[in-house]
TORBA-358466 format. One record per atom (N, C-alpha, C, O): x, z negated, y negated; residue in three letters. Coordinates in steps of 0.001 Angstrom, whole numbers, plus 500000, padded with zeros to 6 digits. Each point is the difference from the previous one (the first is absolute). Layout:
XZYALA/...
END
This chain:
313062570726383166MET/499644501171498955MET/499274501009500871MET/500281500381501136MET/498667499979498021PRO/499311500906500661PRO/500540501334500306PRO/500660500604499155PRO/499046499992502251SER/500581501241500296SER/499193501150499013SER/498811499996499680SER/502408501128499901PRO/499009500867499205PRO/499054500956500666PRO/499999500378501172PRO/499092499977497713THR/498780500605501003THR/500665501461500113THR/500693500561499151THR/498917499913502120PRO/500275501218500756PRO/499484501256498936PRO/498814500245499777PRO/502223500409499688ARG/499538501429499492ARG/499190500940500984ARG/500236500192501192ARG/498873500287498123LEU/499208500827500622LEU/500316501330499653LEU/500482500315498912LEU/499201500616502174ASP/500548501703499452ASP/498766500606499462ASP/498900499876500538ASP/501331500795498363PRO/499096500536499592PRO/499273500522500569PRO/500449500210501127PRO/497972500404498666PRO/499069500735500950PRO/500632501119500449PRO/500329500085501184PRO/499872500724498086TYR/500657501286500680TYR/500945500173501032TYR/500100500971500750TYR/500725497790499219ARG/501074499803500952ARG/499109499506501078ARG/500080500699501011ARG/499050498249499081ARG/499335499730501337ARG/499372501324500645ARG/500219500256501184ARG/498827500760497844ILE/499353500732500330ILE/500806500796501258ILE/499645500226501157ILE/501819500160497972VAL/500913500815500467VAL/500342499554501732VAL/499994500708501007VAL/500289497835498816GLU/500506499453501281GLU/499166500277501254GLU/500394500328501120GLU/498103499419498339GLU/499106499959500794GLU/499891501218500612GLU/499901499960501226GLU/500086501571498020ILE/499791501054500501ILE/501263500415500692ILE/499899500841500894ILE/501291498666498800ARG/501262500401500301ARG/500165499124501548ARG/500839500401500806ARG/498546498743499421ALA/499926499022501017ALA/499208501034501155ALA/500542500218501084ALA/498398500264498634ARG/499217500721501010ARG/500712501405499906ARG/499558500627500963ARG/501128499993498505ILE/500793501038500258ILE/501001499895501092ILE/500043500694501016ILE/500986498066498537LEU/501010499867501000LEU/499507499451501521LEU/500849500045500890LEU/498045499530499379THR/499259499352500982THR/499274501057500922THR/499700499830501181THR/500063501351498011GLY/499729501208500715GLY/498365499777500089GLY/499251500646500734GLY/500372498330498386ASP/498413500068499712ASP/499628501181499160ASP/498869500429500229ASP/501750500133498942LEU/500048501404499331LEU/501108500640500096LEU/501067499571499561LEU/498721501922501243ARG/500833500609500309ARG/500172501360499162ARG/499047500345499301ARG/502009500376500723PRO/500395501091499164PRO/498731500874499801PRO/499408500181501064PRO/500037500387497895GLY/499171500832499979GLY/498461499140499724GLY/499006500688499770GLY/500885497959500263ASP/499013499167499892ASP/499617500123498592ASP/500896500250499195ASP/497943499614500409ARG/499404499943498576ARG/500886498582499532ARG/500591499405500901ARG/499490500100497783ILE/500170499032499525ILE/498989499760498913ILE/499706500894499207ILE/499756497896500748PRO/499040499734498815PRO/500158500495498675PRO/501094499802499472PRO/498028500803499885SER/500021500623498798SER/500276499035499005SER/499765498852500378SER/500764501285498184VAL/500467499195499003VAL/498527499208499890VAL/500066498771499988VAL/498682501814499937ARG/499180499589499809ARG/499388498961501150ARG/499505498912499703ARG/500602501572501597GLN/499740499153501172GLN/500988498556499469GLN/499478498915499744GLN/501782501311500179ILE/500975498788500028ILE/499005498933499106ILE/499616498896500389ILE/500105501699498411ALA/499578499287498701ALA/499103499043500665ALA/500207498788499943ALA/498859501705500651GLN/498485499715500391GLN/500556498995501261GLN/499739498800499909GLN/500806501552500926ARG/500548499165501242ARG/500408498664500050ARG/499699499046500717ARG/501373501193497956TRP/500977498762499840TRP/499348499361498418TRP/500367499018499355TRP/498851501701500447GLY/499281498900498750GLY/500919500256498697GLY/499908499083499184GLY/500911501908500467VAL/501224500079499183VAL/499552501303498802VAL/499257500925500328VAL/501184498976498633ALA/500074501074498889ALA/500203501486500544ALA/500436500137501143ALA/499300500847498172THR/500451501539500512THR/501317499993499722THR/500676500557500864THR/500056498895498003ALA/501284500016499732ALA/500897499561501137ALA/500940500683500408ALA/498641497892500179THR/500526499355501169THR/500097501004501039THR/501052500487500415THR/497776499787499974ALA/499778500833501434ALA/500930501322499426ALA/500587500587500909ALA/499585499847498014THR/500836501441499789THR/501391499747500222THR/500713500900500443THR/499795497848499268ARG/501124499306500102ARG/500670499929501425ARG/501141500384500256ARG/497891499016500701ALA/499983499880501315ALA/500503501379500701ALA/500973500088500749ALA/498190500939498867MET/500151501339500372MET/501323500702499868MET/500607500639500860MET/499716499115497898ALA/501032500357499739ALA/501377499423500659ALA/500971500673500345ALA/498854497793499751THR/501439499871500850THR/499844500300501100THR/501079500223500550THR/497747499949500326LEU/500124500467501367LEU/500501501393500084LEU/500721500316500946LEU/498976500481498202ARG/500740501227499792ARG/501513500149499847ARG/500754500700500676ARG/499532498504498305ASP/501420499478499838ASP/500922499352501117ASP/501207500169500175ASP/497876499024500550ASN/500733499450501248ASN/499964501188501272ASN/500415499778501138ASN/498984501541498390GLY/500006501142501216GLY/498980499688501070GLY/499895500600501069GLY/499506498577498592LEU/498702499638501290LEU/498740500674499816LEU/499242499982500969LEU/500451500500498180VAL/498557501168499551VAL/500482501126499481VAL/501115500080499485VAL/498196500718500604GLU/500108501333499214GLU/498661500651499754GLU/499124499873500856GLU/500612500932497852ALA/499034500755499539ALA/499919501399500912ALA/500959500767500086ALA/497938499425500490ARG/499763501329500837ARG/498898500675499363ARG/499011499273499906ARG/500839501941499606VAL/498915500970499491VAL/499152499855501110VAL/500460500026501142VAL/498070499788498576GLY/499144499933501006GLY/499412498618500981GLY/498968499896500664GLY/502137499155499106SER/499977498618500838SER/500195499089499297SER/499898498901500545SER/500514501124497748GLY/500162498845499501GLY/501368499310500430GLY/500902500705500452GLY/499222498216499439THR/501463498933500156THR/499936499827501635THR/498945499787500597THR/502038500307499888VAL/500007499920501592VAL/501065499037500079VAL/500482499323499093VAL/499827500721502195VAL/501693498949500381VAL/500978501043500099VAL/499625501072500474VAL/501391498816499212SER/500934501349499962SER/500515500429501403SER/500091499010500726SER/500214501953499789ASN/500363500191501471ASN/501363499558500133ASN/500506499733501090ASN/500126500182497738HIS/501334499363499837HIS/500425498661500153HIS/501163499597499966HIS/497474499531500261THR/500558498606499771THR/499853499327501341THR/499217499995500949THR/502301499245498544SER/500792499063501164SER/500144498865499302SER/499705499868498812SER/500769499254501940ARG/500494498346499602ARG/500562499970498852ARG/501030499326500011ARG/498653501237498775LYS/500819500066498844LYS/499987498470499478LYS/499042499241500148LYS/502294500399499158ARG/499768498966499322ARG/499471500466498562ARG/500314501107499563ARG/498918498060499756PRO/499207499810498936PRO/500890500551498674PRO/501078499506499668PRO/498308501529499695VAL/501093500527498824VAL/499110499194498673VAL/498803500031499712VAL/502317499287499683SER/499344499063498886SER/499679500983498646SER/500575501055499733SER/498401498327499539PRO/499505500658498986PRO/501123500622499019PRO/499872501196499738PRO/501153498147499728ALA/501161500478499431ALA/500791500980500610ALA/500679500763499314ALA/499298499297502052ALA/500997500830500613ALA/499249501256500056ALA/500636501047499874ALA/497834498996500334ALA/499254500854500037ALA/499846500979498652ALA/499928501228499958ALA/500049497957499137GLN/499995500711498347GLN/501150500424499935GLN/499993501123499495GLN/501226498457500825ARG/501589500603499789ARG/499986501492500768ARG/500559501007499565ARG/498700498901501633SER/500186501245500864SER/498673501098499232SER/499972501221500154SER/499242498153499210ARG/499221500861499595ARG/500812500923498602ARG/500042501214499795ARG/500407497889499591GLN/500625500666498662GLN/501086500693500523GLN/500329501068499483GLN/500331498437501558ALA/501116501142500361ALA/499709501285500459ALA/500807500924499895ALA/497994499198500650GLY/499543501313500683GLY/499426500611498751GLY/499848501213500139GLY/499769498305498631THR/499348500637498985THR/500992500225498672THR/499845500846499120THR/501015498345500966SER/500836500051498886SER/500693501332499579SER/500217500237498812SER/500177500759502333LYS/500353500950499718LYS/499164501048499010LYS/500506500540499016LYS/498244499629501387GLN/499203500593499497GLN/499325499491498535GLN/499381498962500235GLN/500534501349498552PRO/499212499469499086PRO/498417499942500202PRO/499335500940500435PRO/500202497920499216LEU/498501500151500285LEU/499236500405498678LEU/499893499501498880LEU/499550501800501848SER/499187500829499067SER/498310499964500232SER/499435499580501010SER/499957500948497838ARG/498228499936500187ARG/499729500590501314ARG/499151499512500746ARG/501611501630499596LYS/499413500560501425LYS/500270499163501204LYS/499168499864500897LYS/502313499433499107HIS/499905499066501262HIS/499066498799500069HIS/499530499538501040HIS/500252499999497687VAL/498864499180499913VAL/498742500438500392VAL/499229499187500508VAL/500460501910499344LEU/498494500589500259LEU/500293500482501775LEU/499161499459500720LEU/501554501173499840ARG/500232500186501284ARG/499970499099500746ARG/499348500094501041ARG/501490498547498577ALA/499986498876500685ALA/498520499484500299ALA/499582499742501129ALA/499681500148497673ALA/498888499351499930ALA/498747500824500939ALA/499210499309500644ALA/500706501903499370ILE/499251500846500685ILE/500645499895501311ILE/499127500064500867ILE/501842499824499548ALA/500769499724501203ALA/499207498742500638ALA/499578499920501154ALA/500326499155497856ILE/499271498355500481ILE/498576500142500075ILE/499434499168500708ILE/499788501780498668ALA/498581500137499843ALA/499611500914501178ALA/498862500019500469ALA/502072500674499941ASP/499723500805501200ASP/499784499647501065ASP/499181500519500759ASP/501601498423499506VAL/500167499279501301VAL/498956498856499910VAL/499038500093500763VAL/501037498689498284GLU/499447498903499746GLU/498873500001499065GLU/499585498935499543GLU/499928502115500165GLY/498833500036498490GLY/500500499794499098GLY/501142499560499869GLY/497994500757499209LEU/500478499657498375LEU/499879498287499813LEU/500822499409499301LEU/498395500081501192ASP/500241498630499978ASP/501347499379499796ASP/500395499426498985ASP/500420500830502433ALA/501377499671500143ALA/500982500570499063ALA/501198499770500166ALA/498325501048498738VAL/500824500268498703VAL/500130498971499228VAL/498968499439499632VAL/502095500148500008SER/499971498810498649SER/501537500328499763SER/500807500588500720SER/499318498843498049MET/501613499956499316MET/500781499438500540MET/501176500362499977MET/498314498350500816ARG/500872499413500623ARG/500531500691501484ARG/501164500142500375ARG/497613500224500309ARG/500300500692501073ARG/501066501059499853ARG/500947500195500762ARG/498717500514498037LEU/500680501360499735LEU/501591499942499581LEU/500832500863500280LEU/499441497709498854GLY/501300499560499773GLY/500709499765501187GLY/501224500126500029GLY/498116499543500960ALA/500630499253501461ALA/500414501230500527ALA/501165500128500375ALA/498042500785499700ASP/500278501251500914ASP/501344500823499429ASP/500961500368500676ASP/498816499831497774LEU/501003500617499438LEU/501385499251499862LEU/500992500675499728LEU/499135497783500471GLY/501022499606499810GLY/500053499413498524GLY/501142500000499542GLY/497984499555499705VAL/500053500009498443VAL/499402498864499635VAL/499493499537501022VAL/500267499673497941GLY/499464499108499810GLY/498454500551499213GLY/500119500902499172GLY/498720498637501059PRO/498845500831499538PRO/500196500168498357PRO/499609501078499551PRO/500831498178499709MET/500124500336498515MET/500560501281499996MET/499480500813499236MET/501689499630501611SER/500552501303499635SER/499237501132500402SER/500595501074500077SER/498029498867500227LEU/498651500814500140LEU/499638500219498969LEU/499585501142499802LEU/500404497998499207TYR/499286500373498569TYR/500493500875498997TYR/499466500404498968TYR/501665499816501532ARG/500693501381499009ARG/499392501228500555ARG/500069501017499310ARG/499398499025501736HIS/499577501312500614HIS/498101499985500025HIS/499216500929499803HIS/500582497928500452VAL/498364499601499771VAL/499483498777499242VAL/500566498916500141VAL/498256501244498969ALA/499726498600499601ALA/499348499269500586ALA/499843498867499545ALA/499557501508501647ASN/499275498944500730ASN/499470500793501007ASN/500019501227499909ASN/499415498069501234LYS/499252500546501398LYS/499398500858499642LYS/500319501087500480LYS/498709498895498677ASP/498864501138499717ASP/500342501346499620ASP/499409501033500315ASP/501915498791498761GLU/500512501209499656GLU/501053500225501115GLU/500432501149499908GLU/500051498266500962LEU/500579500436501343LEU/499070500541500970LEU/500601500728500790LEU/498226499195499434VAL/498977500605500865VAL/499641501363499433VAL/499820500997500698VAL/500078498957497785THR/499461501085499269THR/501297501293500243THR/499713501196500045THR/501577498318500080GLN/500940501090499825GLN/500278499994501460GLN/500658500986500331GLN/499048498210500644MET/499925500202501571MET/499173501281499974MET/500583501076500130MET/498322498882499738ALA/498708500977500243ALA/500547501243499055ALA/499550501029500503ALA/501089499228498553ASP/500554501259499373ASP/501159500286500761ASP/500245501206499979ASP/500455498213500599GLU/501059500450500686GLU/499439500783501345GLU/500295501166500262GLU/499020498166500382VAL/499438500446501073VAL/499073501549499827VAL/499965500881500860VAL/499287499155497723PHE/499344501131499882PHE/500822500833499752PHE/499525501123500172PHE/501811498892499402GLY/501230500629499737GLY/500258500949501264GLY/500517501116499946GLY/498998498186501273GLU/500370500923501205GLU/499490501031500203GLU/500314500925500748GLU/498773498916498494SER/498730501248500687SER/500021501059498617SER/499501499625498939SER/501072501600501196GLU/500120500729499210GLU/498650501198500062GLU/499756500472501111GLU/499568499899497934LEU/499108500632500242LEU/500464501443499190LEU/500494499946498873LEU/499328501085501702PRO/500197501299499579PRO/499134500427498810PRO/498889499510499798PRO/501668501420499430VAL/499696500607498891VAL/499988501328499987VAL/501069500590499841VAL/497851500054500305PRO/498626499562499505PRO/498922499624501337PRO/498798499749499917PRO/502014500300501257GLY/499359499519501267GLY/499041501027500597GLY/499829501125499530GLY/499576498396501526PRO/499129501338500690PRO/498944500187498903PRO/499659499181499147PRO/499816502290501090PRO/499143500682499445PRO/498717498981500228PRO/499969499201500936PRO/499091500917498188GLY/498763499447500034GLY/499809498440499798GLY/500930499329500446GLY/498326500171499129TRP/499668498467499792TRP/499791499046501167TRP/500274498801500053TRP/499280501847500707ARG/499601499129501309ARG/501493499732500976ARG/500274499018500690ARG/500410502042499111ALA/501220500037500947ALA/501208499027499156ALA/501010499516500511ALA/498548500367498062LYS/500964499151499514LYS/499712498581500038LYS/500885499149500090LYS/497826500585499839LEU/499439498618500196LEU/500563499576501400LEU/500600498953500242LEU/499097502050500629GLU/500527499512501351GLU/501364499460499839GLU/500201498786499965GLU/500553501915499956LEU/501551499647499548LEU/500383498802499547LEU/500807499214500497LEU/498464500687498376VAL/500577498449499084VAL/499323499207500864VAL/500672498981500157VAL/498193500973500570ALA/499443498956500602ALA/500854499702501216ALA/500545498906500148ALA/499574502233500843ARG/500868499981500962ARG/501515499196500012ARG/500446499240500859ARG/500184501230497834GLN/501379499560499753GLN/499729498715499625GLN/500902499267500408GLN/498006499962498821GLN/499594498724499838GLN/499796498924501329GLN/500153498798500214GLN/499477502218500410TRP/499423498901501432TRP/501469499746500970TRP/500360499038500678TRP/500234502214499052GLU/501405499839500816GLU/500992498661499403GLU/500665499292500755GLU/499289500571498055LEU/500573499021499130LEU/499294498984500403LEU/500765499325500689LEU/498256500205499277CYS/499193498851500229CYS/500480499975501686CYS/500640498960500158CYS/499302501571500736ARG/500422499886501447ARG/501350499580500184ARG/500382499200500854ARG/500319501383498297ARG/501786499394500084ARG/500060498482499042ARG/500778499073500224ARG/498403500964498908HIS/500356498741499132HIS/498550499353500181HIS/499075500577499428HIS/500644498269501323LEU/498427499401500145LEU/499893499719498772LEU/499014500530499489LEU/501779498672499629TRP/499983498884499172TRP/499259501373498457TRP/499577499517498950TRP/500427501658501216LEU/500224500442498871LEU/498542500131499341LEU/499944499975498770LEU/498886500161501966PRO/498450499886499383PRO/500117498946499140PRO/499685500128498817PRO/500821498612501730ARG/499824498478499217ARG/500713500208498502ARG/499623499351499025ARG/501628501795500902ALA/500661499763498793ALA/499584501286498935ALA/500800500518499222ALA/497756499871500929VAL/499850500987499024VAL/498555499591499588VAL/499110499949500849VAL/500639499728497697SER/498664499824499523SER/499262501031499446SER/500577500970499509SER/497957498918500512PHE/499443501272499562PHE/499432499294498112PHE/499740500740499051PHE/500223498018500925THR/499664499726498744THR/501043499943499030THR/499885500425498851THR/501337498938501723ARG/501143499735499279ARG/501160501019500469ARG/500989499603500615ARG/498846501442499117PRO/500891501043500750PRO/501577499762499375PRO/500131499777498797PRO/500812500273501926ALA/501355500236499603ALA/500578500954499233ALA/499780501179500276ALA/501043498481498650LEU/500414501020499750LEU/501526500311500065LEU/500983499807499286LEU/498696500856502104ALA/500949500305500738ALA/500520501293500340ALA/499326500372500961ALA/501528500514498752PRO/500232501209499872PRO/499246500887501398PRO/499039500767499968PRO/501789498800501204ASN/499393500410501134ASN/498626500015500489ASN/499566500905500712ASN/499807498169498933LEU/498863499435500273LEU/498965501059499065LEU/498997500539500466LEU/501480499617498158MET/499346500782498781MET/500124501550500350MET/499186500835499605MET/502095499495501302ALA/500039501338500340ALA/498836500523500965ALA/499426501079499855ALA/500290497895501250GLN/499260500354500952GLN/498473500250499413GLN/499343501033500134GLN/500320497933499280THR/498302500057499315THR/500320501345498745THR/498956500645499900THR/502082499896499214GLU/499941501249499437GLU/499989500909500713GLU/499261500913499630GLU/501506499303501686TRP/499652501163500910TRP/498870500114500776TRP/499836501032500651TRP/499276497987499389THR/498596500141500834THR/499134500523498489THR/499110500840500130THR/501218498605498461LEU/499029500570499202LEU/500345501607499693LEU/499100500812499785LEU/502263499528500221ARG/500211501110499693ARG/499609500989501317ARG/499950501216499810ARG/499778498232501511ALA/499287500773501004ALA/498325500076499724ALA/499201500483500802ALA/500533499066498185LEU/498429500182499535LEU/499765500883498830LEU/498878500247499557LEU/502396500282499896ASP/500205500948499229ASP/498871501327500052ASP/499963500635501054ASP/499184499752497890GLY/499708501367500163GLY/498609500010500647GLY/499502501076500331GLY/499805497678499876LEU/498838499833500966LEU/499105499776498531LEU/498836500377500137LEU/501440499156498672GLY/498748499578499089GLY/499626498736500466GLY/498797499760499895GLY/501877499402500571LEU/499253498345500179LEU/501039499330498854LEU/501208500118499792LEU/497614499054499516PRO/500366499433499344PRO/501220498657500033PRO/499820499192500911PRO/501283500569498234MET/500898499153500297MET/499584498879500999MET/500578499842501075MET/498271499308498453ALA/499456498927500387ALA/500000500141502001ALA/500415499268500898ALA/498932501985499060THR/499699500319501520THR/501236500033500696THR/500219499417501062THR/500612501315498277ARG/501180500218500779ARG/501238498787499999ARG/501016500214500661ARG/498857498696498674ILE/500510498771499999ILE/499305498927501082ILE/500598499173500689ILE/498021501074499259ARG/499036499384501222ARG/500595500339501451ARG/500363499289500936ARG/499579502263498832GLU/500413500608501514GLU/501469499644500335GLU/500301500272501162GLU/500587499236498160ALA/501628500109500405ALA/499820498570500386ALA/500551499727501066ALA/498683499062498220LEU/500016498734500269LEU/499237500016501403LEU/500510499322500892LEU/498334501375499393THR/499161499671501211THR/500677500670501232THR/499768499462501083THR/501091501710498905LEU/500781500218500828LEU/501119499083500427LEU/500214499783501192LEU/500430499733497937HIS/500980498798500166HIS/499476498652500460HIS/500551499147500695HIS/498249500875498745GLY/499019498817500941GLY/499753500282501340GLY/499983499114500855GLY/499813502143499400LEU/499343500193501488LEU/501487499683500873LEU/499964499268500990LEU/501300501339498552VAL/501278499579500746VAL/500060498637499925VAL/500365499462501045VAL/499350499705497893ALA/500742498653500093ALA/498968499086500908ALA/500547499057500570ALA/498008501098499645THR/499201499391500701THR/500549500124501478THR/500280499040500718THR/499851502565499690VAL/500444499896501442VAL/501054499419500466VAL/500087499559501146VAL/501225500375497579ALA/501148499578500338ALA/499860498390499967ALA/500645499155500620ALA/498609500742498725LEU/499607498036499607LEU/499847499629501697LEU/500984499405500440LEU/498003500844500483SER/499666500197501192SER/501272499968500869SER/500269499091500785SER/500606502183498948LEU/500958499858500850LEU/501191499047500130LEU/500687499774500997LEU/499418499623497534ALA/500932498765499691ALA/499688498885500418ALA/500813499102500218ALA/497834500812499962ALA/499350498782500537ALA/499912499755501536ALA/500048498883500516ALA/499825502235500115GLU/500432499926501503GLU/501240499716500612GLU/500216499345501020GLU/500961501519497849VAL/501296499996500277VAL/500343498189499766VAL/500797499345500672VAL/498512500244498413GLU/500411498488499731GLU/499659499105500859GLU/500665499073500464GLU/498144501279499752SER/498884499086501270SER/500947499972501290SER/500345499018500658SER/499942502174499501GLU/501086500015501549GLU/501290499322499870GLU/500560499472500962GLU/499878500541497933GLN/501470499320499513GLN/499721498624500021GLN/500568499329500861GLN/498484499997498167GLU/499842498860500301GLU/499329499177501328GLU/500343498837500215GLU/498891501702500466THR/499312499729501022THR/500829500298501199THR/499803499271500972THR/501197501783499149GLY/500189500628501229GLY/499089500433500908GLY/500273499918501197GLY/498545500593498386VAL/499065500541501006VAL/499994500969499314VAL/499862499971498777VAL/500350501476502203THR/499318501142499886THR/498970500460499692THR/499101499185500207THR/500485501911499313LEU/498130500254499758LEU/500027500183501464LEU/499129499171500265LEU/501190501252500764ASP/499398500391501200ASP/499879498470500724ASP/499168499719500862ASP/501806499400498614GLY/500044498441500755GLY/498598499460499298GLY/499149499354500611GLY/500771501021498024TRP/498746499318499240TRP/498267500181500666TRP/499107499207500300TRP/501059502309499711ARG/499088500690500893ARG/499763499391501396ARG/498893499509500219ARG/502053500477500750LEU/500026499220501152LEU/499265498577499953LEU/499133499726500830LEU/501315499229497994ALA/499491498875500172ALA/498423499752499582ALA/499206499167500438ALA/500619501894498514GLN/498492500417499893GLN/499376500391500723GLN/498804500040499714GLN/501566500393501422GLN/498927500822500919GLN/499039499409500254GLN/499063500257499245GLN/500733498998501555LYS/498886498957500391LYS/499090499819498962LYS/498844500288500310LYS/501352499270498398ARG/499150500121498908ARG/499536501012499558ARG/498916499843499438ARG/501637501575500598THR/499666501054499673THR/499269500682500927THR/499227500878499617THR/500912498815501748ASP/498952500779501147ASP/499016499194499795ASP/499012500621500393ASP/500575498104499131GLN/498920499073500090GLN/499061500686498890GLN/498774500054500098GLN/501863500386498990LEU/499211500493498829LEU/499649501153500091LEU/498840500333499756LEU/502163500580500642LEU/499485501681500229LEU/499173499891501082LEU/499126500866500031LEU/500870498305500911ASP/499137500564501185ASP/498494499127499738ASP/499157499972500897ASP/500684499530498157SER/498790499209499703SER/498791500891499804SER/498874499677500378SER/501457501617498928GLY/499182500914499641GLY/499343500046498641GLY/499068500732499670GLY/501708498163499421ARG/499833499941498990ARG/500539501218498992ARG/499418500334498969ARG/501774500240501524PHE/500793500904499158PHE/500166501100500687PHE/501171500376499960PHE/497981500444500792PRO/500116500947500700PRO/500753501180499350PRO/500657500672500796PRO/499372499691497968LEU/501146500977499559LEU/501310499488499727LEU/500909500825499910LEU/499372497844499929LEU/501307499600500035LEU/500609500161501397LEU/501098500540500137LEU/498269499043500790ALA/500370499974501509ALA/500434501295500211ALA/500813500138500914ALA/498825500918498426THR/500458501610500321THR/501264500234499255THR/500741500973500145THR/499399498180499167ILE/501670500413498963ILE/501327499583501094ILE/499982499020500745ILE/501121501956499145PRO/500931499927500960PRO/500711499124499448PRO/500133499955498777PRO/500519499091502162THR/500833498627499110THR/500854500504498959THR/500093499444498906THR/500661501811501476GLU/501244500106498882GLU/499507500420498569GLU/500614499832498946GLU/498182500733501223THR/499349501026498646THR/500165498883498916THR/500737500402499100THR/498806498311500698ALA/500131499408499041ALA/501457499474499475ALA/500109499805498789ALA/500554500053501712SER/501505499710500042SER/501039501158499985SER/501222499873499937SER/497896501546500150ASP/501412500907499428ASP/500104500010498651ASP/499518501003499474ASP/500924498256499859LEU/499916500146498537LEU/500724501303499288LEU/499903500141498781LEU/500848500833502051GLY/500431500903499466GLY/498959501252499986GLY/499826500783499066GLY/499494499212502265GLY/498739500781500044GLY/498842499466498913GLY/499070500792499845GLY/500867497972499389LEU/499295499610499296LEU/500343500339498629LEU/499184500072499081LEU/502164500149500821PHE/500529500300498604PHE/499542501499499954PHE/499364500465499054PHE/500974500171501933GLU/499797501946499838GLU/498410499957500024GLU/499522500661499078GLU/499553498737501729TYR/498809500290499609TYR/499242499542498456TYR/499176500608499317TYR/501499498053500484GLY/499537499529498319GLY/500635501257499057GLY/499490500314498924GLY/501501500244501550LEU/500352500972498735LEU/499595501300499969LEU/499957500763499036LEU/499700499454502293ALA/499149501576500228ALA/498475499475499376ALA/499678500651499006ALA/499479498449501339ARG/498881499595499320ARG/500141499832498771ARG/499077500521499375ARG/501573499048500081HIS/499866499918498336HIS/500645500956499184HIS/499850500083498781HIS/500923500687501966LEU/500352501464499294LEU/498836501013500080LEU/499910500965499241LEU/499263498758501675ASP/498661500760500391ASP/499040499763498985ASP/499311500889499500ASP/500642497786500163GLY/498882499540498706GLY/500851500408498633GLY/499399500422499013GLY/502151499412501003PHE/500431500572498629PHE/499606501538499880PHE/499896500528498893PHE/499895500150502257ALA/500077501557499659ALA/498346500055499593ALA/499732501020499365ALA/499221498166500855THR/498944500106499892THR/499434499595498498THR/498966500478499535THR/501723498738499902LEU/500223499429498543LEU/500466501127499240LEU/499480500190498901LEU/501419500589501509MET/500567501018499190MET/498888501244499758MET/499821500607498944MET/499484499596502341LYS/499002500994500169LYS/498866499654499048LYS/499452500989499512LYS/500118497933500150ASP/498949499310499257ASP/500624500085498355ASP/499322500275499010ASP/501850499473501006HIS/500766500246498862HIS/499907501236499302HIS/499665500127498822HIS/500646500765501962ALA/499996501536499637ALA/498668500235499805ALA/499698500593498964ALA/499343499045501872ARG/498557500689499740ARG/499544499198498509ARG/499410500712499188ARG/500791498139500511THR/499551499724498752THR/500491500463498681THR/499471500054498890THR/501980500338501672ARG/500561500777498687ARG/499585501476499873ARG/500415500609499014ARG/498738500091501965SER/499789501119499945SER/498760500250499635SER/499612501163499892SER/
END
């Protein structure tokens, strides 16, 4: 009688066991970065859903934890624990959440917490349900799909920034205020610029309030509404452009484990060869940190943009007189 075919573990379990073995043997130490969901999917050749389930299982076993600014790392409390079964982990999550009914705000804050640490791509209904200890179908009572979830996440975040009414005197001070508040939100929530569309604007109250406030800041200047809305969009575009570079740098560091200083050091030989060649005499005079000072770049771009807008208003006043 032929022996039964050995039963293979599902792919996510094999991934979990490989990473767990590296942790327990000391190859990965507390605080070391764990591959991201995207890296797991690429390295093991599995679907994103499988990689997400593997990451959730590692968290359920107390082997890894999410840490703002670092991504997912080996937990400081890691020990030679026995693995927790998926069923036991689910019961534990349900026990921890059953005392408090699930609400829209709970869903949004949990999704924002995931995106803040691991990026927007890590947010899914399956992952969110796992973190909240509920089935994904329970979430659809609060959001219709992931697109709506992301829109509501952005709306929730913009609600963190309350703009004063009427605001500081003068159009320039008002525009500086709204731009800097949006910059701070984007620094706090690196995924935020990706969640806002110019061509398909979200019908979300807090986002709309930001635009309404900016339009009101330009009241009494005699500008047509088309100019005012273009100014509101351009101002946010300036913020978003620099914020996307900031997010890309943080993501690169999390994905590669190489800091910006480390990257510069690795590029030093090639950089010196190019700049010492005499082909780029002006570039050779630029201080190293200037281009990567994204806060300085934002402030410079904001000041020069508002200088240009002031010139536009002077021209507009001249044509009206």
